[in-house]
Biopython code that builds the backbone (N, CA, C, O; Angstrom):
import numpy as np
from Bio.PDB.StructureBuilder import StructureBuilder

atoms = [
    (1, "MET", "N", (121.409, 110.906, 105.260)),
    (1, "MET", "CA", (122.020, 110.098, 104.205)),
    (1, "MET", "C", (120.976, 109.095, 103.701)),
    (1, "MET", "O", (120.301, 108.439, 104.494)),
    (2, "ASN", "N", (120.854, 108.986, 102.380)),
    (2, "ASN", "CA", (119.880, 108.052, 101.820)),
    (2, "ASN", "C", (120.424, 106.622, 101.836)),
    (2, "ASN", "O", (121.574, 106.384, 102.205)),
    (3, "LYS", "N", (119.578, 105.682, 101.430)),
    (3, "LYS", "CA", (119.928, 104.252, 101.498)),
    (3, "LYS", "C", (121.170, 103.927, 100.669)),
    (3, "LYS", "O", (122.050, 103.199, 101.128)),
    (4, "ARG", "N", (121.243, 104.463, 99.452)),
    (4, "ARG", "CA", (122.397, 104.204, 98.585)),
    (4, "ARG", "C", (123.678, 104.793, 99.195)),
    (4, "ARG", "O", (124.738, 104.166, 99.161)),
    (5, "GLY", "N", (123.564, 105.992, 99.748)),
    (5, "GLY", "CA", (124.714, 106.635, 100.388)),
    (5, "GLY", "C", (125.210, 105.851, 101.588)),
    (5, "GLY", "O", (126.415, 105.696, 101.784)),
    (6, "ARG", "N", (124.274, 105.356, 102.394)),
    (6, "ARG", "CA", (124.656, 104.527, 103.550)),
    (6, "ARG", "C", (125.332, 103.252, 103.090)),
    (6, "ARG", "O", (126.342, 102.833, 103.655)),
    (7, "GLY", "N", (124.763, 102.631, 102.051)),
    (7, "GLY", "CA", (125.352, 101.400, 101.527)),
    (7, "GLY", "C", (126.782, 101.615, 101.077)),
    (7, "GLY", "O", (127.660, 100.811, 101.391)),
    (8, "SER", "N", (127.027, 102.692, 100.342)),
    (8, "SER", "CA", (128.384, 103.003, 99.875)),
    (8, "SER", "C", (129.315, 103.272, 101.048)),
    (8, "SER", "O", (130.461, 102.824, 101.056)),
    (9, "PHE", "N", (128.815, 104.009, 102.043)),
    (9, "PHE", "CA", (129.623, 104.309, 103.221)),
    (9, "PHE", "C", (130.043, 103.024, 103.934)),
    (9, "PHE", "O", (131.218, 102.849, 104.256)),
    (10, "TYR", "N", (129.091, 102.131, 104.181)),
    (10, "TYR", "CA", (129.413, 100.905, 104.912)),
    (10, "TYR", "C", (130.243, 99.934, 104.075)),
    (10, "TYR", "O", (131.043, 99.181, 104.630)),
    (11, "GLU", "N", (130.073, 99.936, 102.768)),
    (11, "GLU", "CA", (130.959, 99.133, 101.919)),
    (11, "GLU", "C", (132.392, 99.636, 102.039)),
    (11, "GLU", "O", (133.332, 98.843, 102.096)),
    (12, "GLU", "N", (132.555, 100.951, 102.079)),
    (12, "GLU", "CA", (133.900, 101.527, 102.227)),
    (12, "GLU", "C", (134.504, 101.145, 103.574)),
    (12, "GLU", "O", (135.686, 100.810, 103.649)),
    (13, "VAL", "N", (133.705, 101.192, 104.634)),
    (13, "VAL", "CA", (134.170, 100.766, 105.963)),
    (13, "VAL", "C", (134.647, 99.318, 105.904)),
    (13, "VAL", "O", (135.695, 98.983, 106.455)),
    (14, "CYS", "N", (133.885, 98.469, 105.241)),
    (14, "CYS", "CA", (134.240, 97.050, 105.135)),
    (14, "CYS", "C", (135.501, 96.852, 104.306)),
    (14, "CYS", "O", (136.340, 96.021, 104.655)),
    (15, "VAL", "N", (135.651, 97.597, 103.215)),
    (15, "VAL", "CA", (136.861, 97.493, 102.393)),
    (15, "VAL", "C", (138.086, 97.879, 103.217)),
    (15, "VAL", "O", (139.112, 97.200, 103.157)),
    (16, "GLU", "N", (137.989, 98.953, 103.979)),
    (16, "GLU", "CA", (139.109, 99.371, 104.833)),
    (16, "GLU", "C", (139.458, 98.278, 105.835)),
    (16, "GLU", "O", (140.636, 97.998, 106.057)),
    (17, "TYR", "N", (138.456, 97.662, 106.440)),
    (17, "TYR", "CA", (138.677, 96.561, 107.380)),
    (17, "TYR", "C", (139.410, 95.416, 106.687)),
    (17, "TYR", "O", (140.380, 94.877, 107.220)),
    (18, "LEU", "N", (138.944, 95.053, 105.507)),
    (18, "LEU", "CA", (139.549, 93.933, 104.779)),
    (18, "LEU", "C", (141.011, 94.218, 104.445)),
    (18, "LEU", "O", (141.869, 93.357, 104.635)),
    (19, "ILE", "N", (141.295, 95.409, 103.952)),
    (19, "ILE", "CA", (142.671, 95.768, 103.604)),
    (19, "ILE", "C", (143.561, 95.719, 104.841)),
    (19, "ILE", "O", (144.668, 95.183, 104.787)),
    (20, "LYS", "N", (143.088, 96.273, 105.952)),
    (20, "LYS", "CA", (143.864, 96.255, 107.204)),
    (20, "LYS", "C", (144.133, 94.837, 107.682)),
    (20, "LYS", "O", (145.108, 94.597, 108.393)),
    (21, "ASN", "N", (143.275, 93.892, 107.296)),
    (21, "ASN", "CA", (143.428, 92.507, 107.730)),
    (21, "ASN", "C", (144.033, 91.610, 106.654)),
    (21, "ASN", "O", (143.879, 90.390, 106.701)),
    (22, "GLY", "N", (144.716, 92.211, 105.692)),
    (22, "GLY", "CA", (145.508, 91.446, 104.741)),
    (22, "GLY", "C", (144.797, 90.921, 103.512)),
    (22, "GLY", "O", (145.346, 90.076, 102.804)),
    (23, "PHE", "N", (143.597, 91.391, 103.236)),
    (23, "PHE", "CA", (142.872, 90.979, 102.038)),
    (23, "PHE", "C", (143.301, 91.855, 100.861)),
    (23, "PHE", "O", (143.560, 93.047, 101.029)),
    (24, "ASP", "N", (143.372, 91.268, 99.688)),
    (24, "ASP", "CA", (143.559, 92.022, 98.452)),
    (24, "ASP", "C", (142.180, 92.203, 97.833)),
    (24, "ASP", "O", (141.454, 91.228, 97.636)),
    (25, "ILE", "N", (141.818, 93.427, 97.531)),
    (25, "ILE", "CA", (140.522, 93.703, 96.917)),
    (25, "ILE", "C", (140.664, 93.518, 95.410)),
    (25, "ILE", "O", (141.438, 94.225, 94.764)),
    (26, "LEU", "N", (139.920, 92.570, 94.854)),
    (26, "LEU", "CA", (139.978, 92.291, 93.421)),
    (26, "LEU", "C", (138.947, 93.101, 92.647)),
    (26, "LEU", "O", (139.199, 93.536, 91.523)),
    (27, "HIS", "N", (137.788, 93.296, 93.257)),
    (27, "HIS", "CA", (136.712, 93.992, 92.548)),
    (27, "HIS", "C", (135.694, 94.498, 93.557)),
    (27, "HIS", "O", (135.452, 93.867, 94.586)),
    (28, "ARG", "N", (135.100, 95.647, 93.247)),
    (28, "ARG", "CA", (134.002, 96.181, 94.060)),
    (28, "ARG", "C", (132.786, 96.364, 93.167)),
    (28, "ARG", "O", (132.901, 96.805, 92.023)),
    (29, "ASN", "N", (131.638, 96.026, 93.694)),
    (29, "ASN", "CA", (130.374, 96.170, 92.962)),
    (29, "ASN", "C", (130.439, 95.519, 91.584)),
    (29, "ASN", "O", (130.075, 96.120, 90.573)),
    (30, "TYR", "N", (130.911, 94.279, 91.575)),
    (30, "TYR", "CA", (130.983, 93.514, 90.328)),
    (30, "TYR", "C", (129.566, 93.221, 89.852)),
    (30, "TYR", "O", (128.725, 92.741, 90.613)),
    (31, "ARG", "N", (129.317, 93.518, 88.581)),
    (31, "ARG", "CA", (127.990, 93.269, 88.012)),
    (31, "ARG", "C", (128.111, 92.484, 86.724)),
    (31, "ARG", "O", (129.003, 92.712, 85.907)),
    (32, "CYS", "N", (127.194, 91.563, 86.570)),
    (32, "CYS", "CA", (127.044, 90.842, 85.314)),
    (32, "CYS", "C", (125.548, 90.623, 85.130)),
    (32, "CYS", "O", (124.750, 91.047, 85.965)),
    (33, "LYS", "N", (125.168, 89.969, 84.053)),
    (33, "LYS", "CA", (123.732, 89.800, 83.800)),
    (33, "LYS", "C", (123.056, 88.880, 84.813)),
    (33, "LYS", "O", (121.828, 88.818, 84.865)),
    (34, "LEU", "N", (123.840, 88.169, 85.614)),
    (34, "LEU", "CA", (123.268, 87.225, 86.578)),
    (34, "LEU", "C", (123.163, 87.775, 87.998)),
    (34, "LEU", "O", (122.525, 87.159, 88.853)),
    (35, "GLY", "N", (123.782, 88.927, 88.258)),
    (35, "GLY", "CA", (123.707, 89.474, 89.598)),
    (35, "GLY", "C", (124.842, 90.421, 89.909)),
    (35, "GLY", "O", (125.603, 90.818, 89.026)),
    (36, "GLU", "N", (124.948, 90.780, 91.185)),
    (36, "GLU", "CA", (125.968, 91.710, 91.656)),
    (36, "GLU", "C", (126.632, 91.148, 92.906)),
    (36, "GLU", "O", (126.002, 90.461, 93.710)),
    (37, "ILE", "N", (127.907, 91.453, 93.048)),
    (37, "ILE", "CA", (128.661, 91.069, 94.240)),
    (37, "ILE", "C", (129.290, 92.339, 94.793)),
    (37, "ILE", "O", (129.966, 93.068, 94.066)),
    (38, "ASP", "N", (129.068, 92.607, 96.078)),
    (38, "ASP", "CA", (129.563, 93.846, 96.674)),
    (38, "ASP", "C", (131.083, 93.938, 96.632)),
    (38, "ASP", "O", (131.638, 94.920, 96.139)),
    (39, "ILE", "N", (131.752, 92.912, 97.151)),
    (39, "ILE", "CA", (133.219, 92.929, 97.215)),
    (39, "ILE", "C", (133.742, 91.547, 96.837)),
    (39, "ILE", "O", (133.237, 90.527, 97.307)),
    (40, "ILE", "N", (134.751, 91.532, 95.990)),
    (40, "ILE", "CA", (135.472, 90.293, 95.691)),
    (40, "ILE", "C", (136.898, 90.522, 96.163)),
    (40, "ILE", "O", (137.577, 91.440, 95.703)),
    (41, "ALA", "N", (137.339, 89.685, 97.077)),
    (41, "ALA", "CA", (138.661, 89.848, 97.677)),
    (41, "ALA", "C", (139.389, 88.512, 97.672)),
    (41, "ALA", "O", (138.801, 87.461, 97.417)),
    (42, "LYS", "N", (140.683, 88.582, 97.959)),
    (42, "LYS", "CA", (141.482, 87.356, 98.012)),
    (42, "LYS", "C", (142.387, 87.409, 99.233)),
    (42, "LYS", "O", (143.006, 88.431, 99.529)),
    (43, "LYS", "N", (142.448, 86.297, 99.925)),
    (43, "LYS", "CA", (143.364, 86.138, 101.054)),
    (43, "LYS", "C", (143.691, 84.662, 101.174)),
    (43, "LYS", "O", (142.808, 83.811, 101.068)),
    (44, "ASP", "N", (144.957, 84.363, 101.395)),
    (44, "ASP", "CA", (145.415, 82.974, 101.544)),
    (44, "ASP", "C", (144.978, 82.113, 100.358)),
    (44, "ASP", "O", (144.552, 80.972, 100.536)),
    (45, "ASP", "N", (145.086, 82.665, 99.152)),
    (45, "ASP", "CA", (144.745, 81.956, 97.912)),
    (45, "ASP", "C", (143.278, 81.540, 97.824)),
    (45, "ASP", "O", (142.935, 80.651, 97.045)),
    (46, "ILE", "N", (142.422, 82.163, 98.603)),
    (46, "ILE", "CA", (140.981, 81.900, 98.543)),
    (46, "ILE", "C", (140.292, 83.162, 98.040)),
    (46, "ILE", "O", (140.486, 84.246, 98.589)),
    (47, "ILE", "N", (139.490, 83.012, 96.996)),
    (47, "ILE", "CA", (138.708, 84.137, 96.495)),
    (47, "ILE", "C", (137.435, 84.210, 97.325)),
    (47, "ILE", "O", (136.704, 83.228, 97.459)),
    (48, "ARG", "N", (137.184, 85.388, 97.875)),
    (48, "ARG", "CA", (136.056, 85.580, 98.773)),
    (48, "ARG", "C", (135.037, 86.519, 98.137)),
    (48, "ARG", "O", (135.346, 87.658, 97.788)),
    (49, "PHE", "N", (133.818, 86.010, 97.997)),
    (49, "PHE", "CA", (132.715, 86.796, 97.468)),
    (49, "PHE", "C", (131.943, 87.305, 98.681)),
    (49, "PHE", "O", (131.329, 86.526, 99.410)),
    (50, "ILE", "N", (131.981, 88.617, 98.889)),
    (50, "ILE", "CA", (131.512, 89.193, 100.144)),
    (50, "ILE", "C", (130.293, 90.083, 99.913)),
    (50, "ILE", "O", (130.333, 91.027, 99.123)),
    (51, "GLU", "N", (129.225, 89.764, 100.611)),
    (51, "GLU", "CA", (128.014, 90.586, 100.611)),
    (51, "GLU", "C", (128.055, 91.459, 101.859)),
    (51, "GLU", "O", (128.317, 90.963, 102.954)),
    (52, "VAL", "N", (127.797, 92.753, 101.701)),
    (52, "VAL", "CA", (127.796, 93.694, 102.819)),
    (52, "VAL", "C", (126.351, 94.055, 103.135)),
    (52, "VAL", "O", (125.589, 94.437, 102.247)),
    (53, "LYS", "N", (125.980, 93.932, 104.407)),
    (53, "LYS", "CA", (124.619, 94.276, 104.835)),
    (53, "LYS", "C", (124.676, 95.162, 106.068)),
    (53, "LYS", "O", (125.465, 94.927, 106.984)),
    (54, "PHE", "N", (123.830, 96.181, 106.078)),
    (54, "PHE", "CA", (123.728, 97.117, 107.189)),
    (54, "PHE", "C", (122.310, 97.090, 107.744)),
    (54, "PHE", "O", (121.336, 97.000, 106.996)),
    (55, "ARG", "N", (122.213, 97.169, 109.043)),
    (55, "ARG", "CA", (120.918, 97.323, 109.707)),
    (55, "ARG", "C", (121.097, 98.324, 110.842)),
    (55, "ARG", "O", (121.994, 98.186, 111.674)),
    (56, "GLY", "N", (120.234, 99.328, 110.862)),
    (56, "GLY", "CA", (120.266, 100.320, 111.932)),
    (56, "GLY", "C", (119.555, 99.823, 113.180)),
    (56, "GLY", "O", (119.870, 100.236, 114.296)),
    (57, "SER", "N", (118.596, 98.937, 112.977)),
    (57, "SER", "CA", (117.865, 98.351, 114.107)),
    (57, "SER", "C", (117.432, 96.953, 113.700)),
    (57, "SER", "O", (117.583, 96.561, 112.543)),
    (58, "GLY", "N", (116.904, 96.215, 114.636)),
    (58, "GLY", "CA", (116.459, 94.851, 114.355)),
    (58, "GLY", "C", (115.030, 94.767, 113.855)),
    (58, "GLY", "O", (114.459, 93.677, 113.801)),
    (59, "SER", "N", (114.443, 95.893, 113.488)),
    (59, "SER", "CA", (113.038, 95.929, 113.075)),
    (59, "SER", "C", (112.731, 95.010, 111.901)),
    (59, "SER", "O", (111.636, 94.455, 111.809)),
    (60, "TYR", "N", (113.701, 94.851, 111.003)),
    (60, "TYR", "CA", (113.486, 94.031, 109.809)),
    (60, "TYR", "C", (114.319, 92.758, 109.844)),
    (60, "TYR", "O", (114.618, 92.182, 108.799)),
    (61, "GLY", "N", (114.689, 92.323, 111.025)),
    (61, "GLY", "CA", (115.543, 91.151, 111.160)),
    (61, "GLY", "C", (117.006, 91.565, 111.156)),
    (61, "GLY", "O", (117.334, 92.735, 110.960)),
    (62, "SER", "N", (117.865, 90.605, 111.373)),
    (62, "SER", "CA", (119.296, 90.911, 111.427)),
    (62, "SER", "C", (119.846, 91.123, 110.024)),
    (62, "SER", "O", (119.241, 90.712, 109.033)),
    (63, "ALA", "N", (120.991, 91.767, 109.958)),
    (63, "ALA", "CA", (121.654, 91.985, 108.668)),
    (63, "ALA", "C", (122.012, 90.649, 108.027)),
    (63, "ALA", "O", (121.887, 90.492, 106.812)),
    (64, "LEU", "N", (122.453, 89.694, 108.824)),
    (64, "LEU", "CA", (122.826, 88.385, 108.294)),
    (64, "LEU", "C", (121.611, 87.670, 107.691)),
    (64, "LEU", "O", (121.724, 87.017, 106.654)),
    (65, "GLU", "N", (120.455, 87.797, 108.341)),
    (65, "GLU", "CA", (119.229, 87.173, 107.825)),
    (65, "GLU", "C", (118.798, 87.761, 106.483)),
    (65, "GLU", "O", (118.063, 87.124, 105.729)),
    (66, "ALA", "N", (119.254, 88.975, 106.189)),
    (66, "ALA", "CA", (118.883, 89.628, 104.932)),
    (66, "ALA", "C", (119.506, 88.942, 103.719)),
    (66, "ALA", "O", (119.066, 89.153, 102.589)),
    (67, "VAL", "N", (120.521, 88.129, 103.950)),
    (67, "VAL", "CA", (121.145, 87.387, 102.849)),
    (67, "VAL", "C", (120.415, 86.049, 102.750)),
    (67, "VAL", "O", (120.926, 85.006, 103.157)),
    (68, "ASP", "N", (119.213, 86.114, 102.199)),
    (68, "ASP", "CA", (118.357, 84.934, 102.117)),
    (68, "ASP", "C", (118.754, 84.039, 100.942)),
    (68, "ASP", "O", (119.702, 84.330, 100.212)),
    (69, "PHE", "N", (118.010, 82.945, 100.777)),
    (69, "PHE", "CA", (118.342, 81.955, 99.747)),
    (69, "PHE", "C", (118.389, 82.568, 98.349)),
    (69, "PHE", "O", (119.295, 82.269, 97.572)),
    (70, "ARG", "N", (117.422, 83.420, 98.026)),
    (70, "ARG", "CA", (117.400, 84.047, 96.688)),
    (70, "ARG", "C", (118.640, 84.899, 96.463)),
    (70, "ARG", "O", (119.250, 84.854, 95.394)),
    (71, "LYS", "N", (119.008, 85.678, 97.480)),
    (71, "LYS", "CA", (120.200, 86.528, 97.376)),
    (71, "LYS", "C", (121.447, 85.660, 97.238)),
    (71, "LYS", "O", (122.319, 85.949, 96.418)),
    (72, "GLN", "N", (121.534, 84.603, 98.032)),
    (72, "GLN", "CA", (122.678, 83.689, 97.954)),
    (72, "GLN", "C", (122.799, 83.093, 96.554)),
    (72, "GLN", "O", (123.892, 83.023, 95.993)),
    (73, "ARG", "N", (121.683, 82.672, 96.003)),
    (73, "ARG", "CA", (121.684, 82.056, 94.675)),
    (73, "ARG", "C", (122.165, 83.050, 93.616)),
    (73, "ARG", "O", (122.940, 82.688, 92.730)),
    (74, "ARG", "N", (121.708, 84.298, 93.705)),
    (74, "ARG", "CA", (122.153, 85.326, 92.754)),
    (74, "ARG", "C", (123.651, 85.569, 92.873)),
    (74, "ARG", "O", (124.349, 85.700, 91.867)),
    (75, "ILE", "N", (124.135, 85.627, 94.099)),
    (75, "ILE", "CA", (125.567, 85.855, 94.310)),
    (75, "ILE", "C", (126.371, 84.680, 93.769)),
    (75, "ILE", "O", (127.397, 84.884, 93.121)),
    (76, "MET", "N", (125.925, 83.460, 94.023)),
    (76, "MET", "CA", (126.653, 82.286, 93.530)),
    (76, "MET", "C", (126.680, 82.253, 92.004)),
    (76, "MET", "O", (127.692, 81.884, 91.409)),
    (77, "ARG", "N", (125.584, 82.633, 91.375)),
    (77, "ARG", "CA", (125.559, 82.670, 89.902)),
    (77, "ARG", "C", (126.517, 83.738, 89.373)),
    (77, "ARG", "O", (127.253, 83.496, 88.416)),
    (78, "ALA", "N", (126.506, 84.908, 89.993)),
    (78, "ALA", "CA", (127.422, 85.975, 89.577)),
    (78, "ALA", "C", (128.871, 85.567, 89.832)),
    (78, "ALA", "O", (129.756, 85.893, 89.041)),
    (79, "ALA", "N", (129.115, 84.859, 90.929)),
    (79, "ALA", "CA", (130.468, 84.388, 91.240)),
    (79, "ALA", "C", (130.946, 83.396, 90.189)),
    (79, "ALA", "O", (132.100, 83.443, 89.764)),
    (80, "SER", "N", (130.073, 82.513, 89.777)),
    (80, "SER", "CA", (130.420, 81.549, 88.736)),
    (80, "SER", "C", (130.781, 82.276, 87.441)),
    (80, "SER", "O", (131.744, 81.916, 86.764)),
    (81, "TRP", "N", (130.004, 83.295, 87.109)),
    (81, "TRP", "CA", (130.274, 84.105, 85.917)),
    (81, "TRP", "C", (131.651, 84.773, 86.036)),
    (81, "TRP", "O", (132.445, 84.751, 85.096)),
    (82, "PHE", "N", (131.921, 85.371, 87.218)),
    (82, "PHE", "CA", (133.203, 86.038, 87.471)),
    (82, "PHE", "C", (134.366, 85.061, 87.301)),
    (82, "PHE", "O", (135.342, 85.361, 86.615)),
    (83, "LEU", "N", (134.252, 83.893, 87.930)),
    (83, "LEU", "CA", (135.328, 82.899, 87.847)),
    (83, "LEU", "C", (135.576, 82.481, 86.404)),
    (83, "LEU", "O", (136.725, 82.338, 85.987)),
    (84, "ASN", "N", (134.516, 82.288, 85.650)),
    (84, "ASN", "CA", (134.643, 81.920, 84.243)),
    (84, "ASN", "C", (135.255, 83.066, 83.430)),
    (84, "ASN", "O", (136.135, 82.851, 82.597)),
    (85, "GLU", "N", (134.779, 84.273, 83.686)),
    (85, "GLU", "CA", (135.260, 85.450, 82.951)),
    (85, "GLU", "C", (136.768, 85.650, 83.116)),
    (85, "GLU", "O", (137.452, 86.039, 82.169)),
    (86, "TYR", "N", (137.281, 85.386, 84.310)),
    (86, "TYR", "CA", (138.693, 85.609, 84.599)),
    (86, "TYR", "C", (139.523, 84.325, 84.578)),
    (86, "TYR", "O", (140.679, 84.331, 85.002)),
    (87, "GLY", "N", (138.948, 83.229, 84.093)),
    (87, "GLY", "CA", (139.690, 81.975, 83.981)),
    (87, "GLY", "C", (140.120, 81.405, 85.318)),
    (87, "GLY", "O", (141.204, 80.835, 85.438)),
    (88, "LEU", "N", (139.276, 81.558, 86.314)),
    (88, "LEU", "CA", (139.598, 81.115, 87.675)),
    (88, "LEU", "C", (138.708, 79.957, 88.122)),
    (88, "LEU", "O", (138.436, 79.810, 89.313)),
    (89, "ASN", "N", (138.260, 79.147, 87.188)),
    (89, "ASN", "CA", (137.300, 78.084, 87.503)),
    (89, "ASN", "C", (137.799, 77.080, 88.533)),
    (89, "ASN", "O", (136.991, 76.459, 89.224)),
    (90, "ASP", "N", (139.109, 76.910, 88.651)),
    (90, "ASP", "CA", (139.655, 75.955, 89.616)),
    (90, "ASP", "C", (140.007, 76.599, 90.952)),
    (90, "ASP", "O", (140.532, 75.928, 91.842)),
    (91, "ALA", "N", (139.727, 77.881, 91.102)),
    (91, "ALA", "CA", (140.087, 78.591, 92.330)),
    (91, "ALA", "C", (139.217, 78.141, 93.500)),
    (91, "ALA", "O", (138.036, 77.835, 93.336)),
    (92, "GLN", "N", (139.823, 78.110, 94.672)),
    (92, "GLN", "CA", (139.065, 77.851, 95.895)),
    (92, "GLN", "C", (138.348, 79.150, 96.251)),
    (92, "GLN", "O", (138.941, 80.227, 96.191)),
    (93, "CYS", "N", (137.068, 79.048, 96.622)),
    (93, "CYS", "CA", (136.337, 80.267, 96.939)),
    (93, "CYS", "C", (135.462, 80.084, 98.171)),
    (93, "CYS", "O", (135.180, 78.969, 98.611)),
    (94, "SER", "N", (135.045, 81.224, 98.707)),
    (94, "SER", "CA", (134.241, 81.258, 99.915)),
    (94, "SER", "C", (133.179, 82.341, 99.752)),
    (94, "SER", "O", (133.438, 83.397, 99.176)),
    (95, "PHE", "N", (131.995, 82.069, 100.260)),
    (95, "PHE", "CA", (130.907, 83.040, 100.211)),
    (95, "PHE", "C", (130.719, 83.596, 101.617)),
    (95, "PHE", "O", (130.237, 82.910, 102.518)),
    (96, "ASP", "N", (131.108, 84.848, 101.779)),
    (96, "ASP", "CA", (131.171, 85.474, 103.088)),
    (96, "ASP", "C", (130.183, 86.631, 103.179)),
    (96, "ASP", "O", (129.705, 87.143, 102.167)),
    (97, "VAL", "N", (129.889, 87.029, 104.413)),
    (97, "VAL", "CA", (129.004, 88.164, 104.656)),
    (97, "VAL", "C", (129.656, 89.060, 105.696)),
    (97, "VAL", "O", (130.158, 88.590, 106.718)),
    (98, "MET", "N", (129.639, 90.358, 105.418)),
    (98, "MET", "CA", (130.043, 91.346, 106.420)),
    (98, "MET", "C", (128.796, 92.116, 106.805)),
    (98, "MET", "O", (128.056, 92.594, 105.944)),
    (99, "THR", "N", (128.568, 92.234, 108.105)),
    (99, "THR", "CA", (127.402, 92.967, 108.581)),
    (99, "THR", "C", (127.842, 94.151, 109.423)),
    (99, "THR", "O", (128.889, 94.129, 110.072)),
    (100, "VAL", "N", (127.020, 95.175, 109.394)),
    (100, "VAL", "CA", (127.205, 96.317, 110.284)),
    (100, "VAL", "C", (125.861, 96.541, 110.955)),
    (100, "VAL", "O", (124.871, 96.885, 110.310)),
    (101, "GLU", "N", (125.851, 96.335, 112.269)),
    (101, "GLU", "CA", (124.642, 96.535, 113.065)),
    (101, "GLU", "C", (125.027, 97.269, 114.330)),
    (101, "GLU", "O", (126.001, 96.913, 114.994)),
    (102, "ASN", "N", (124.259, 98.299, 114.663)),
    (102, "ASN", "CA", (124.530, 99.080, 115.873)),
    (102, "ASN", "C", (125.991, 99.526, 115.926)),
    (102, "ASN", "O", (126.637, 99.442, 116.970)),
    (103, "ASN", "N", (126.499, 99.997, 114.792)),
    (103, "ASN", "CA", (127.879, 100.482, 114.649)),
    (103, "ASN", "C", (128.934, 99.428, 114.956)),
    (103, "ASN", "O", (130.062, 99.769, 115.314)),
    (104, "GLU", "N", (128.584, 98.165, 114.822)),
    (104, "GLU", "CA", (129.539, 97.075, 115.034)),
    (104, "GLU", "C", (129.622, 96.229, 113.767)),
    (104, "GLU", "O", (128.619, 95.707, 113.281)),
    (105, "ALA", "N", (130.844, 96.107, 113.244)),
    (105, "ALA", "CA", (131.064, 95.311, 112.030)),
    (105, "ALA", "C", (131.457, 93.891, 112.411)),
    (105, "ALA", "O", (132.224, 93.675, 113.350)),
    (106, "ARG", "N", (130.927, 92.937, 111.677)),
    (106, "ARG", "CA", (131.275, 91.521, 111.882)),
    (106, "ARG", "C", (131.498, 90.868, 110.538)),
    (106, "ARG", "O", (130.859, 91.207, 109.541)),
    (107, "TYR", "N", (132.424, 89.918, 110.534)),
    (107, "TYR", "CA", (132.753, 89.186, 109.309)),
    (107, "TYR", "C", (132.385, 87.728, 109.529)),
    (107, "TYR", "O", (132.826, 87.110, 110.498)),
    (108, "TYR", "N", (131.571, 87.178, 108.625)),
    (108, "TYR", "CA", (131.153, 85.782, 108.693)),
    (108, "TYR", "C", (131.751, 85.048, 107.499)),
    (108, "TYR", "O", (131.425, 85.342, 106.349)),
    (109, "PHE", "N", (132.626, 84.092, 107.785)),
    (109, "PHE", "CA", (133.314, 83.338, 106.745)),
    (109, "PHE", "C", (132.466, 82.164, 106.262)),
    (109, "PHE", "O", (131.757, 81.531, 107.044)),
    (110, "ASN", "N", (132.549, 81.886, 104.966)),
    (110, "ASN", "CA", (131.991, 80.677, 104.367)),
    (110, "ASN", "C", (130.563, 80.404, 104.847)),
    (110, "ASN", "O", (130.273, 79.347, 105.408)),
    (111, "CYS", "N", (129.695, 81.360, 104.618)),
    (111, "CYS", "CA", (128.328, 81.307, 105.150)),
    (111, "CYS", "C", (127.383, 80.376, 104.413)),
    (111, "CYS", "O", (126.436, 79.854, 105.001)),
    (112, "TYR", "N", (127.636, 80.167, 103.130)),
    (112, "TYR", "CA", (126.674, 79.385, 102.359)),
    (112, "TYR", "C", (127.312, 78.836, 101.106)),
    (112, "TYR", "O", (128.389, 79.256, 100.682)),
    (113, "GLY", "N", (126.608, 77.881, 100.529)),
    (113, "GLY", "CA", (126.829, 77.297, 99.220)),
    (113, "GLY", "C", (128.235, 77.071, 98.738)),
    (113, "GLY", "O", (129.213, 77.250, 99.464)),
    (114, "GLY", "N", (128.299, 76.689, 97.540)),
    (114, "GLY", "CA", (129.544, 76.462, 96.850)),
    (114, "GLY", "C", (129.245, 76.218, 95.390)),
    (114, "GLY", "O", (128.139, 75.822, 95.024)),
    (115, "ILE", "N", (130.232, 76.456, 94.571)),
    (115, "ILE", "CA", (130.030, 76.253, 93.136)),
    (115, "ILE", "C", (131.090, 75.345, 92.586)),
    (115, "ILE", "O", (131.092, 75.051, 91.391)),
]
sb = StructureBuilder()
sb.init_structure("model")
sb.init_model(0)
sb.init_chain("A")
sb.init_seg("    ")
for serial, (resi, resn, name, xyz) in enumerate(atoms, 1):
    if name == "N":
        sb.init_residue(resn, " ", resi, " ")
    sb.init_atom(name, np.array(xyz, "f"), 0.0, 1.0, " ", f" {name:<3s}", serial, name[0])
structure = sb.get_structure()
């Protein structure tokens, strides 16, 4: 399986996890001119902008470390665009990361920033 195929597979695994845990999926692979967001979901009236990262080994650092400052900034800009586009500027939001490493999925809530 190539990199894009693996990414799609693990995003699907994460979406299934989120649905089973009571999240409503609002958007997948949201794109605008400012960036992309893997999953936009809502739970408990909080809009969650979720980045999905996979690592097969620790050779390139952890999956969580892959969401560096530049990536965070792009996601926050795209999130701001999304909120404006859908008239949700006053919504409470969280920037979360889901990682899959060594066949183990983890969800990290409110990992960075705010808008």
